[in-house]
ROMI-411196 format. One record per residue (C-alpha): residue in one letter; y, x, z. Coordinates in Angstrom, 2 decimals, padded with zeros to 5 digits. Example, Ala and Ser with C-alpha at 12.3 -4.5 7.8 and 13.67 -1.06 7.14 Angstrom:
# ROMI-411196
("A",(-004.50,012.30,007.80));
("S",(-001.06,013.67,007.14));
//
This chain:
# ROMI-411196
("M",(000.00,000.13,000.29));
("C",(003.46,001.26,-000.97));
("P",(005.33,001.84,002.37));
("H",(008.41,000.47,000.87));
("Q",(006.78,-002.47,-000.34));
("R",(008.30,-005.88,001.09));
("I",(006.16,-008.39,003.01));
("V",(006.86,-011.88,001.87));
("L",(005.71,-014.51,004.59));
("T",(005.62,-017.67,002.47));
("M",(005.44,-020.85,004.81));
("I",(004.67,-024.03,002.98));
("L",(004.50,-026.63,005.51));
("S",(003.66,-030.07,003.68));
("R",(004.82,-033.14,005.43));
("L",(002.34,-035.15,007.17));
("A",(001.63,-038.33,004.93));
("S",(-000.62,-039.79,007.58));
("A",(-001.97,-039.30,011.09));
("G",(-004.61,-036.64,010.98));
("A",(-003.46,-035.05,007.65));
("R",(-003.65,-031.20,007.68));
("S",(-000.65,-028.83,007.12));
("S",(-001.21,-026.38,004.02));
("P",(-002.01,-022.72,004.86));
("L",(000.59,-020.24,005.85));
("S",(-000.15,-016.81,004.44));
("F",(001.39,-013.54,003.80));
("V",(002.12,-012.25,000.07));
("T",(003.40,-009.02,-000.84));
("S",(005.69,-008.36,-003.68));
("C",(007.78,-005.37,-004.77));
("A",(010.28,-007.66,-006.18));
("K",(013.63,-007.72,-004.62));
("T",(014.11,-010.74,-002.13));
("T",(016.74,-011.58,000.45));
("L",(016.18,-013.16,003.93));
("R",(019.31,-014.72,005.27));
("Q",(018.86,-014.65,008.95));
("R",(020.74,-017.04,011.38));
("P",(023.27,-014.91,013.54));
("R",(021.27,-013.71,016.70));
("R",(024.34,-015.43,018.82));
("F",(023.55,-018.91,017.23));
("L",(019.90,-018.84,017.75));
("R",(019.81,-020.16,021.19));
("A",(022.41,-022.55,020.71));
("S",(020.87,-024.07,017.36));
("M",(017.87,-024.61,019.73));
("I",(019.88,-026.64,022.31));
("S",(020.22,-030.65,022.27));
("S",(023.73,-032.00,021.53));
("S",(023.31,-033.70,024.94));
("S",(023.34,-030.16,026.45));
("R",(026.64,-029.27,025.37));
("S",(027.60,-027.72,028.68));
("L",(024.90,-025.24,028.34));
("S",(026.78,-023.39,025.43));
("D",(030.17,-023.35,027.26));
("G",(031.30,-019.80,027.71));
("L",(028.92,-018.57,025.11));
("E",(030.73,-019.65,022.19));
("D",(033.80,-021.20,021.15));
("P",(034.14,-024.36,023.26));
("S",(036.46,-025.94,020.44));
("G",(033.65,-025.77,018.07));
("P",(031.08,-028.49,017.23));
("A",(028.18,-028.85,019.43));
("P",(025.07,-026.70,018.84));
("N",(023.28,-029.20,016.63));
("D",(026.07,-030.22,014.72));
("R",(026.89,-027.00,013.25));
("S",(026.21,-026.41,009.68));
("Y",(023.44,-023.39,010.18));
("A",(021.61,-025.59,012.70));
("H",(019.55,-027.35,009.68));
("Q",(019.39,-024.63,007.22));
("F",(015.71,-023.92,007.51));
("R",(013.49,-026.43,005.77));
("E",(009.65,-026.99,005.81));
("T",(009.25,-026.04,002.56));
("S",(011.58,-022.81,003.07));
("S",(010.13,-019.10,002.63));
("I",(010.84,-015.97,004.87));
("T",(010.82,-012.65,003.62));
("Y",(010.28,-009.61,006.12));
("N",(010.61,-005.84,005.23));
("P",(008.30,-003.38,007.25));
("I",(010.29,-001.53,009.38));
("A",(007.60,001.10,009.98));
("I",(003.95,002.23,009.16));
("A",(001.33,002.74,011.66));
("R",(-001.01,005.96,011.66));
("S",(-004.07,005.89,013.41));
("P",(-007.78,007.35,013.12));
("F",(-008.86,004.00,012.15));
("K",(-009.29,003.68,008.28));
("E",(-011.06,000.26,008.14));
("R",(-011.53,-002.78,010.33));
("H",(-015.16,-001.82,011.20));
("G",(-014.94,000.29,014.33));
("A",(-011.31,-000.39,015.14));
("P",(-010.96,-001.56,018.87));
("R",(-010.74,-005.32,019.43));
("Q",(-008.99,-005.06,022.93));
("P",(-008.25,-001.35,023.58));
("T",(-007.91,-001.68,027.59));
("T",(-011.64,-003.05,027.88));
("E",(-013.05,-000.49,025.37));
("G",(-013.60,003.11,027.28));
("I",(-013.00,006.11,024.98));
("R",(-012.59,004.36,021.82));
("G",(-009.91,001.97,023.33));
("Q",(-007.90,005.25,024.36));
("A",(-007.20,006.48,020.55));
("T",(-003.89,007.81,019.86));
("G",(-001.46,007.14,017.09));
("S",(001.93,006.86,015.81));
("L",(004.37,004.37,014.32));
("R",(006.66,006.21,011.50));
("L",(009.99,004.31,010.82));
("L",(010.80,003.72,007.33));
("P",(014.60,004.85,006.96));
("D",(014.96,003.37,003.34));
("Q",(014.22,000.07,004.81));
("L",(016.53,000.57,007.79));
("G",(019.88,001.64,006.06));
("G",(019.08,005.52,006.21));
("K",(017.79,008.06,008.65));
("E",(020.78,007.83,011.06));
("K",(020.59,003.99,011.63));
("A",(016.94,004.30,011.83));
("R",(017.22,007.38,014.61));
("A",(019.88,005.03,016.42));
("M",(017.29,002.30,016.73));
("L",(015.24,004.66,018.68));
("D",(018.03,004.97,021.42));
("D",(016.51,004.13,024.94));
("I",(013.02,003.14,023.91));
("D",(011.51,006.11,025.58));
("S",(012.49,004.71,028.86));
("F",(010.11,002.26,028.48));
("S",(006.24,002.67,029.27));
("H",(004.81,000.24,026.80));
("I",(005.87,-001.60,023.69));
("I",(005.01,-004.92,021.95));
("V",(004.15,-004.21,018.07));
("I",(004.18,-006.95,015.55));
("S",(002.48,-006.03,012.41));
("H",(000.92,-007.27,008.99));
("L",(-003.06,-007.23,008.96));
("H",(-003.02,-006.19,005.41));
("L",(-006.85,-005.95,005.36));
("N",(-007.53,-009.55,006.28));
("T",(-008.36,-012.29,003.86));
("G",(-009.17,-016.03,004.66));
("W",(-009.39,-017.82,007.62));
("N",(-011.31,-020.55,009.42));
("E",(-009.88,-023.21,011.90));
("R",(-012.74,-022.48,014.23));
("V",(-014.26,-019.36,014.95));
("T",(-016.70,-017.73,017.44));
("P",(-015.11,-015.01,019.64));
("P",(-017.37,-011.99,020.17));
("R",(-017.63,-012.38,023.89));
("L",(-019.18,-016.01,023.26));
("R",(-021.88,-014.94,021.10));
("H",(-024.34,-014.18,023.64));
("L",(-023.69,-017.51,025.49));
("D",(-026.65,-019.90,025.18));
("G",(-026.47,-023.38,023.97));
("K",(-025.47,-024.96,020.66));
("E",(-023.32,-023.07,018.14));
("S",(-020.65,-025.91,018.04));
("K",(-019.93,-024.70,021.75));
("K",(-019.05,-021.26,021.07));
("K",(-016.50,-021.99,018.62));
("K",(-013.00,-022.40,019.50));
("G",(-009.94,-023.54,017.63));
("V",(-008.21,-020.21,015.97));
("L",(-005.12,-020.62,017.74));
("A",(-007.06,-020.41,020.99));
("T",(-008.43,-016.99,020.27));
("R",(-007.10,-013.60,019.36));
("A",(-009.19,-013.70,015.80));
("P",(-007.64,-011.31,013.45));
("H",(-008.20,-013.74,010.37));
("R",(-005.35,-016.29,010.70));
("P",(-003.27,-018.67,008.74));
("N",(-000.69,-015.81,008.84));
("N",(-002.14,-012.29,009.12));
("V",(000.37,-011.32,012.09));
("G",(-000.92,-009.07,014.65));
("L",(000.29,-008.55,018.19));
("S",(-000.32,-005.13,020.12));
("V",(000.92,-003.98,023.37));
("L",(000.83,-000.19,023.29));
("K",(001.29,002.67,025.59));
("L",(004.43,004.49,024.27));
("D",(003.48,008.33,024.76));
("S",(006.63,009.84,023.25));
("V",(009.39,009.40,020.77));
("D",(010.03,012.09,017.97));
("R",(013.73,011.40,017.04));
("E",(013.57,013.82,014.39));
("N",(010.63,012.62,012.52));
("L",(011.45,009.05,013.25));
("E",(007.97,008.40,015.12));
("L",(006.71,006.73,017.93));
("H",(003.64,008.13,019.44));
("V",(001.29,005.75,021.11));
("K",(-001.88,005.46,022.98));
("S",(-004.64,002.86,023.03));
("T",(-003.78,001.69,019.67));
("D",(-005.84,-000.98,017.82));
("L",(-003.83,-000.50,014.43));
("I",(-005.67,000.40,011.39));
("D",(-004.17,003.36,009.60));
("G",(-001.53,002.02,007.11));
("T",(-000.63,-001.13,008.73));
("P",(002.88,-002.21,008.04));
("I",(004.87,-002.88,011.24));
("I",(007.29,-005.82,011.05));
("D",(008.96,-005.31,014.30));
("I",(008.83,-003.24,017.82));
("K",(010.09,-004.29,021.06));
("P",(009.95,-003.20,024.82));
("Y",(007.40,-004.56,026.89));
("I",(009.09,-005.76,030.19));
("R",(007.17,-006.62,033.11));
("Q",(009.28,-008.80,034.47));
("Y",(009.43,-011.13,031.67));
("D",(006.22,-010.54,029.64));
("S",(003.67,-010.79,032.68));
("F",(002.52,-014.01,034.03));
("P",(-000.17,-012.84,036.93));
("T",(-000.86,-016.39,037.84));
("A",(-001.36,-017.87,034.06));
("S",(-004.56,-019.51,033.26));
("S",(-006.63,-017.93,030.35));
("G",(-008.54,-021.20,029.36));
("W",(-012.08,-020.51,028.44));
("M",(-011.74,-016.97,029.22));
("D",(-011.59,-017.47,032.67));
("E",(-014.62,-019.06,033.01));
("I",(-016.35,-016.44,030.63));
("E",(-015.08,-013.67,033.04));
("I",(-016.67,-015.17,036.16));
("M",(-019.89,-015.56,034.39));
("E",(-019.63,-011.87,033.48));
("M",(-018.72,-010.87,036.92));
("R",(-021.55,-012.81,038.45));
("G",(-024.15,-011.67,035.85));
("D",(-024.83,-014.88,034.29));
("L",(-023.71,-013.69,030.95));
("P",(-024.04,-010.18,029.43));
("K",(-020.91,-008.28,029.30));
("V",(-019.96,-007.30,025.78));
("S",(-019.52,-003.61,025.29));
("H",(-018.32,-002.36,021.94));
("D",(-018.95,001.13,020.53));
("G",(-017.54,003.70,022.71));
("G",(-017.11,001.28,025.66));
("V",(-018.21,001.74,028.93));
("S",(-021.75,000.35,029.23));
("Q",(-022.62,-002.43,031.92));
("D",(-024.88,-000.39,033.89));
("E",(-022.35,002.66,033.99));
("A",(-019.75,000.19,035.34));
("A",(-022.07,-001.16,037.82));
("N",(-022.82,002.21,039.25));
("H",(-019.28,002.70,039.91));
("R",(-018.48,-000.77,041.50));
("K",(-017.37,-000.53,045.20));
("R",(-018.05,-003.74,047.18));
("Y",(-016.16,-005.18,050.17));
("A",(-017.34,-008.13,052.32));
("M",(-016.22,-009.99,055.56));
("T",(-016.68,-013.14,057.34));
("G",(-013.99,-015.08,059.30));
("T",(-013.43,-018.04,061.36));
("G",(-010.08,-019.79,061.45));
("K",(-008.95,-022.23,064.26));
("A",(-005.31,-023.54,063.85));
("S",(-003.15,-020.85,062.37));
("R",(-005.58,-017.87,063.63));
("V",(-008.28,-016.41,061.92));
("E",(-010.89,-013.81,063.28));
("M",(-012.55,-011.66,060.87));
("R",(-015.10,-009.25,061.01));
("T",(-015.71,-006.48,058.16));
("N",(-019.37,-005.36,056.83));
("T",(-018.34,-002.16,058.38));
("N",(-018.06,-003.92,061.82));
("Y",(-014.58,-003.84,062.31));
("E",(-012.63,-006.92,063.65));
("L",(-009.45,-008.17,062.52));
("F",(-007.11,-011.01,063.76));
("T",(-004.33,-012.81,062.00));
("D",(-001.73,-015.32,063.04));
("V",(001.86,-016.74,062.14));
("P",(005.01,-017.20,064.22));
("K",(005.39,-020.06,066.43));
("K",(008.30,-021.55,064.36));
("M",(005.72,-021.97,061.65));
("G",(003.24,-023.41,063.96));
("G",(001.43,-020.58,064.87));
("A",(000.77,-018.89,068.27));
("D",(002.21,-015.52,067.39));
("S",(-001.07,-013.96,068.78));
("A",(-001.82,-011.23,066.05));
("P",(000.06,-009.97,062.87));
("Q",(000.89,-012.13,060.04));
("P",(-001.35,-012.28,056.87));
("V",(001.51,-010.65,054.95));
("E",(001.67,-007.80,057.51));
("H",(-001.99,-007.25,056.89));
("L",(-001.19,-006.89,053.35));
("L",(001.47,-004.19,053.94));
("A",(-000.50,-002.44,056.47));
("A",(-003.38,-002.32,053.67));
("L",(-000.87,-000.99,051.26));
("L",(000.17,001.98,053.74));
("G",(-003.45,002.77,054.55));
("C",(-004.28,002.92,050.82));
("A",(-001.55,004.80,049.71));
("Q",(-002.36,007.58,052.51));
("A",(-005.84,007.91,051.63));
("T",(-005.01,007.82,047.78));
("A",(-002.29,010.38,048.42));
("V",(-004.54,012.92,050.11));
("F",(-006.98,012.62,047.29));
("V",(-004.34,012.95,044.64));
("G",(-002.81,015.96,046.38));
("R",(-006.06,017.96,046.73));
("N",(-006.86,017.51,043.05));
("M",(-003.35,018.76,041.61));
("T",(-002.77,021.97,040.32));
("P",(-001.52,023.87,042.70));
("R",(-003.14,021.84,045.35));
("L",(-000.96,019.93,047.82));
("L",(-002.42,019.83,051.16));
("I",(-000.87,016.86,053.19));
("D",(-000.33,017.14,056.81));
("R",(000.86,013.45,057.38));
("I",(003.16,010.74,055.73));
("E",(005.78,008.88,057.53));
("F",(006.31,005.41,055.97));
("D",(008.99,003.31,056.13));
("I",(008.90,000.01,054.31));
("G",(010.39,-003.50,054.02));
("A",(009.24,-006.44,051.75));
("Y",(010.55,-009.99,051.08));
("R",(009.13,-013.26,049.37));
("D",(010.65,-016.47,048.53));
("A",(009.32,-019.18,050.96));
("R",(009.72,-021.94,048.93));
("G",(007.02,-020.78,046.67));
("A",(004.79,-021.70,049.69));
("L",(006.66,-024.90,051.01));
("Q",(007.91,-026.22,047.66));
("Q",(007.15,-030.20,047.33));
("P",(005.66,-032.36,046.01));
("I",(002.35,-030.74,047.43));
("E",(000.27,-032.00,044.28));
("E",(002.24,-029.69,041.89));
("T",(002.08,-026.08,041.34));
("P",(005.66,-024.44,042.60));
("D",(007.84,-023.16,040.00));
("I",(008.71,-020.35,042.33));
("P",(005.79,-017.59,043.08));
("A",(004.40,-017.64,046.65));
("R",(003.72,-013.65,046.29));
("L",(005.80,-010.81,047.90));
("Q",(008.57,-010.33,045.30));
("Y",(009.71,-006.58,046.41));
("V",(008.65,-004.07,048.49));
("S",(010.73,-000.98,048.90));
("G",(010.99,001.96,051.49));
("T",(010.29,005.57,051.65));
("A",(007.29,007.95,052.10));
("K",(008.13,011.25,053.72));
("V",(005.40,013.69,053.11));
("F",(004.91,016.82,055.19));
("F",(002.84,019.35,053.72));
("K",(000.45,022.09,055.27));
("G",(001.45,025.51,054.86));
("K",(004.70,027.09,053.80));
("T",(004.54,027.17,050.05));
("P",(007.35,025.47,048.58));
("V",(006.70,021.84,046.63));
("S",(008.85,021.07,043.67));
("S",(010.65,017.84,043.41));
("E",(008.30,017.47,040.07));
("Q",(005.13,017.91,042.00));
("L",(006.25,015.35,044.59));
("Q",(006.99,012.99,041.89));
("L",(003.69,013.27,040.23));
("L",(002.16,012.80,043.72));
("G",(004.07,009.67,044.12));
("E",(003.52,008.49,040.57));
("Q",(-000.42,009.00,040.68));
("T",(-001.03,007.49,044.12));
("E",(000.83,004.12,043.18));
("A",(-001.46,004.09,040.03));
("R",(-004.53,004.83,041.60));
("C",(-004.26,002.81,045.04));
("P",(-006.03,-000.47,044.57));
("V",(-003.84,-002.27,046.79));
("A",(-000.69,-001.06,045.11));
("N",(-002.47,-002.17,041.95));
("M",(-002.83,-005.45,042.93));
("M",(000.65,-006.16,044.07));
("I",(001.94,-004.85,041.15));
("A",(-000.21,-006.79,038.75));
("S",(000.77,-010.04,040.81));
("G",(004.41,-009.09,039.74));
("C",(005.82,-007.75,042.90));
("E",(008.42,-004.92,042.29));
("M",(007.63,-001.71,043.92));
("D",(010.65,000.60,044.92));
("M",(009.02,003.24,046.94));
("H",(010.83,006.82,047.20));
("W",(008.50,009.66,047.99));
("I",(010.46,012.28,049.56));
("Q",(009.79,015.54,051.20));
("G",(009.38,016.17,055.16));
("N",(009.25,019.95,055.15));
("D",(012.20,022.12,055.24));
("N",(011.52,024.50,052.16));
("S",(014.62,026.75,053.18));
//
């Protein structure tokens, strides 16, 4: 494929003649002919989606003396029979030359899912090298990027497909099939791919973004690149539909866990599985627990919350678990660094908060709009090292980063959407 080739997205949507009528397919077509896409100005995009009854929402955003959002001339420019033209802004480079063997979900596929690659911007499509280079400003501050691509090797699509993880499920074939829009199948009405890739580095001189865990085939045209923003793009409590049930069945062993070529085998994963267990009895607000290692734990809540205030609160136990986990993990990380960092002790000072409405919001039959989890944890970890060998700020930073990345409790809290703001500082006097 010519890297300067234009990608034309032709959307031909027939009006529904009767109930149950199907829309005609959406397909990507490629053409070297010059075409022009007139995009609506970005500042108008939100306004055109707001109903005229919500006029007050646009006040202060645009000219208040102008027409209401849906009355503006551009609000109805797009028609169901219109076509959209996109130019590729980059080309993917990867070790995968064909669809067979490329990762489906890199985060689940072991060594193969760790493949590296790059995205090379196309300056001729972006107004020249200087403009293309300016587009890379600040992108290196993000750890991950969202890549929207054109799956140029795919042809055809079916309205119902069988996802790979359901092929081993016992039962009728019809029960294994899912609507294509409820799957990540690459064969779709429009061959649009969506990848979240780890950004390794940015080569501004050569206009390249180097990425890890790529699932793109070599030569894939890239339509857009956006930063992955955890606060906006992660919904830890979201339902994953039929996938949730499959995950539970795999964890229980009721369904074989699918491993692709190069992935971690089911037996290998089981050999490294660390298990925990405890029993507990709750009476009123107090819970008495015993771990499988024969330790007793107790929780309660303050009297103003209806408790007896006879033991630490559950969230306090969570924060205590964070500190204990961070201490043990930091000792392990330090011992395995080069040069080794031998930790004498760590003095923690942390605080946290959550929005109480997440637990108390009414009516009780409806899921709260506000998450009940901890929203923010901040503090310091003052590390005292053994010996008199100076520890650089870079070593201390690496210790903190790897401790947070490897601590199971920190991982769980970050995955929930909690913002971690811990500062690792040195307790020794290096003078």
